[in-house]
C-alpha positions in Angstrom: -51.2 -135.1 96.1 -50.1 -135.2 92.5 -48.1 -132.2 91.2 -49.3 -130.4 88.0 -46.2 -131.7 86.3 -47.0 -135.3 87.1 -50.6 -134.8 86.0 -49.6 -133.3 82.7 -47.0 -136.1 82.2 -49.6 -138.7 82.8 -52.1 -137.0 80.4 -49.6 -136.5 77.7 -48.5 -140.2 78.0 -52.2 -141.1 77.6 -52.5 -139.0 74.4 -49.3 -140.5 73.0 -50.4 -144.1 73.7 -53.7 -143.5 71.8 -52.2 -141.7 68.8 -52.9 -143.6 65.6 -50.1 -145.0 63.4 -49.1 -143.1 60.4 -50.6 -144.3 57.1 -48.1 -145.6 54.6 -48.2 -143.0 51.8 -45.9 -144.9 49.3 -47.8 -148.1 49.8 -51.1 -146.3 49.2 -49.7 -144.9 45.9 -49.0 -148.5 44.7 -52.4 -149.8 45.9 -54.2 -147.0 44.2 -52.2 -147.4 41.0 -53.9 -145.4 38.2 -56.6 -144.3 40.6 -54.2 -142.0 42.3 -54.9 -139.5 39.5 -58.7 -139.6 39.9 -60.4 -136.8 41.9 -61.1 -139.2 44.8 -57.6 -140.6 44.7 -56.2 -137.1 45.0 -58.4 -136.3 47.9 -57.4 -139.5 49.8 -53.7 -138.8 49.3 -54.1 -135.2 50.5 -56.0 -136.3 53.6 -53.3 -138.9 54.4 -50.5 -136.2 54.1 -52.4 -133.9 56.4 -53.2 -136.5 59.0 -49.6 -137.9 58.9 -48.2 -134.4 59.4 -50.6 -133.8 62.4 -49.9 -137.1 64.1 -46.1 -136.6 63.7 -46.4 -133.1 65.0 -48.4 -134.2 68.1 -46.0 -137.1 68.7 -42.9 -134.8 68.5 -44.3 -132.1 70.7 -45.3 -134.7 73.4 -41.7 -136.1 73.4 -40.3 -132.6 73.7 -42.8 -131.7 76.5 -41.8 -134.8 78.5 -38.1 -133.7 78.1 -39.0 -130.2 79.2 -40.9 -131.3 82.3 -38.0 -133.5 83.3 -35.6 -130.6 82.8 -33.7 -132.1 79.8 -34.6 -129.3 77.4 -35.6 -125.7 77.9 -39.4 -125.2 77.9 -40.1 -123.0 74.8 -43.2 -120.8 74.6 -44.8 -123.4 72.4 -44.1 -126.1 75.0 -45.5 -123.9 77.8 -48.7 -123.4 75.8 -49.0 -127.2 75.2 -48.4 -127.8 79.0 -51.1 -125.3 79.9 -53.6 -126.8 77.4 -53.0 -130.4 78.5 -53.4 -129.4 82.2 -56.8 -127.7 81.3 -57.8 -130.6 79.0 -57.8 -128.3 75.9 -56.4 -129.0 72.5 -53.2 -127.0 71.9 -53.5 -124.3 69.2 -50.6 -125.9 67.2 -52.5 -129.1 66.9 -55.8 -127.6 65.8 -54.5 -126.0 62.6 -55.3 -129.1 60.5 -59.0 -128.8 61.2 -61.1 -126.7 63.6 -62.9 -128.4 66.6 -64.4 -127.4 69.9 -63.9 -130.8 71.5 -62.0 -131.1 74.8 -58.7 -133.0 74.6 -59.9 -136.5 75.5 -62.8 -136.5 73.0 -60.6 -134.8 70.4 -58.0 -137.5 70.7 -60.7 -140.3 70.3 -62.1 -138.5 67.3 -58.7 -138.2 65.7 -58.3 -142.0 66.0 -61.6 -142.6 64.2 -60.8 -140.0 61.5 -57.4 -141.6 60.7 -59.1 -145.1 60.7 -61.5 -144.1 57.9 -58.5 -143.2 55.7 -56.3 -146.1 56.8 -58.9 -148.6 55.7 -59.5 -146.8 52.4 -55.7 -146.5 51.8 -55.0 -150.1 52.9 -57.6 -151.8 50.7 -58.0 -149.2 47.9 -61.7 -149.7 48.4 -63.8 -146.6 49.2 -65.9 -146.8 52.3 -69.6 -147.8 51.7 -70.6 -144.8 53.9 -68.3 -141.8 54.3 -68.2 -139.9 57.5 -68.0 -136.3 56.1 -66.7 -134.9 59.3 -63.5 -137.0 59.1 -62.3 -135.0 56.1 -60.1 -132.1 57.0 -61.6 -130.4 53.9 -65.1 -131.8 53.3 -65.8 -129.3 50.5 -62.8 -130.7 48.6 -64.2 -134.2 48.9 -67.7 -133.1 47.8 -66.2 -131.4 44.7 -64.3 -134.6 43.9 -67.6 -136.6 44.0 -69.1 -134.1 41.6 -66.1 -134.3 39.3 -66.2 -138.1 39.4 -69.8 -138.1 38.3 -69.2 -135.4 35.6 -66.4 -137.6 34.1 -68.5 -140.8 34.2 -71.4 -139.1 32.5 -69.3 -136.9 30.1 -70.8 -133.6 31.3 -69.4 -130.4 32.6 -69.0 -130.4 36.4 -70.5 -126.8 36.4 -73.9 -128.2 35.4 -74.0 -130.4 38.5 -75.5 -129.8 41.9 -76.9 -132.1 44.6 -80.0 -134.1 45.2 -80.2 -135.3 48.9 -82.0 -138.5 49.7 -82.3 -139.2 53.4 -82.2 -142.9 54.0 -85.1 -144.6 55.7 -83.3 -147.9 56.3 -80.5 -148.3 58.9 -76.9 -148.4 57.8 -76.6 -152.2 58.2 -79.0 -152.5 55.2 -76.6 -150.5 52.9 -74.6 -153.2 51.2 -73.1 -151.4 48.2 -72.0 -148.0 46.9 -74.7 -146.0 45.2 -74.5 -145.9 41.4 -73.8 -142.2 41.5 -72.7 -140.1 44.4 -71.9 -141.2 48.0 -73.6 -142.1 51.2 -72.8 -139.7 54.0 -73.1 -140.2 57.7 -72.1 -138.4 60.9 -74.3 -135.3 60.7 -76.1 -133.8 63.6 -79.3 -131.7 63.4 -79.4 -128.7 65.7 -82.6 -126.8 66.3 -85.0 -129.5 65.1 -85.7 -133.2 65.2 -86.1 -135.7 62.4 -89.2 -137.7 61.6 -87.7 -140.9 60.2 -91.0 -142.4 59.0 -92.1 -139.3 57.1 -88.6 -138.1 56.2 -89.1 -134.5 57.4 -88.1 -132.0 60.0 -90.2 -131.9 63.3 -89.8 -130.0 66.5 -87.0 -131.3 68.7 -87.9 -133.2 71.8 -87.7 -131.1 75.0 -84.1 -130.8 76.3 -82.7 -132.3 73.1 -80.1 -129.9 71.7 -79.0 -132.1 68.8 -80.2 -135.3 67.1 -78.2 -137.6 64.8 -79.3 -137.5 61.2 -79.8 -140.7 59.3 -77.3 -141.4 56.4 -77.9 -139.2 53.4 -77.3 -140.1 49.8 -75.6 -137.1 48.2 -76.5 -137.7 44.6 -75.1 -135.4 41.8 -78.0 -134.0 39.8 -77.9 -132.1 36.5 -79.4 -128.6 36.3 -81.5 -129.0 39.3 -84.4 -126.6 39.8 -84.5 -124.3 42.9 -85.9 -126.2 45.9 -89.7 -126.0 45.8 -92.2 -125.2 48.6 -91.9 -127.3 51.7 -88.1 -127.7 51.3 -85.7 -126.1 53.9 -82.2 -125.5 52.5 -80.4 -126.5 55.7 -76.9 -125.1 56.1 -74.3 -127.6 57.2 -71.3 -126.4 59.4 -68.0 -128.1 60.1 -68.3 -127.5 63.8 -70.5 -125.7 66.3 -68.8 -122.3 65.8 -70.9 -121.3 62.7 -69.0 -118.1 62.0 -65.7 -120.0 61.6 -62.4 -118.1 61.8 -60.6 -115.6 59.6 -58.6 -118.5 58.1 -61.4 -120.8 57.6 -65.2 -120.8 57.1 -67.3 -123.3 59.0 -70.0 -123.5 56.3 -69.7 -126.6 54.1 -72.9 -127.1 52.0 -76.7 -126.6 52.2 -78.7 -129.8 52.4 -82.3 -129.7 51.2 -84.6 -131.2 53.8 -88.4 -131.5 53.8 -89.7 -128.9 56.2 -92.7 -131.0 57.4 -95.7 -129.4 59.0 -93.8 -126.1 59.5 -92.7 -123.8 56.7 -89.1 -123.4 55.7 -89.2 -119.9 57.3 -89.9 -121.5 60.7 -86.7 -123.4 60.5 -84.8 -120.3 59.3 -85.9 -118.4 62.3 -85.0 -121.3 64.5 -81.5 -121.3 63.1 -81.8 -125.0 62.3 -78.6 -126.3 60.9 -76.6 -129.5 60.4 -73.3 -129.9 62.3 -70.5 -132.3 61.3 -69.0 -132.3 64.8 -70.1 -131.3 68.3 -68.3 -129.7 71.2 -68.1 -133.0 73.3 
């Protein structure tokens, strides 16, 4: 049978082959030109730096691990930890400092490829995505603040007077052909502890055995001096990943999204612990 070393070598080779390319930072600067100083430009550049750092770190540690397994370098504690994690299909701690996740290694690697792809396309063309996947940002709160700042500048108002209006889309994403006038379209959110009635645009009981359901795209629209949500609106907390408590370094909570509570009262969904998640544990 295959030795543990051989198994880990094969798995690490697999991760290495699937690693995305680095995004050309200097080239992005010249493509963005003046836009590099805008709130959205700043967020894009920060995200590129973080992902480039992560991909480089993974790549370097896999090269060292290979050398360590082959006996060419001494296995440090860090390499031992990476060895153990890869053997157990877990994400090494060193790699998960950029953003928290509960995904196993295979799913985590595929997710990393899609995350980098969102920023690669944006950086390469200078054109913002039509629909942003909020979970692909290492700091979604920073991105949402940048959207509010963009709106405040465009409308010559103070960013402190802005909050969000949430418009859940009824049409499928293929029908979205342009950016909204104000704000952004957001996808990639999962509803836990409830289902979504697309036709009536409100919360409903989840189907039996259904733990999560994918939310349709939501238009996050900056709104000035918005009133408190009225009756029949559930202020649904959105978390970065399934561990709602987060860690000492980093909260999991991102934003609260107002959703129509449907036939039930908002209290019903509070007791249910109904929430939106940006990523799952699979």
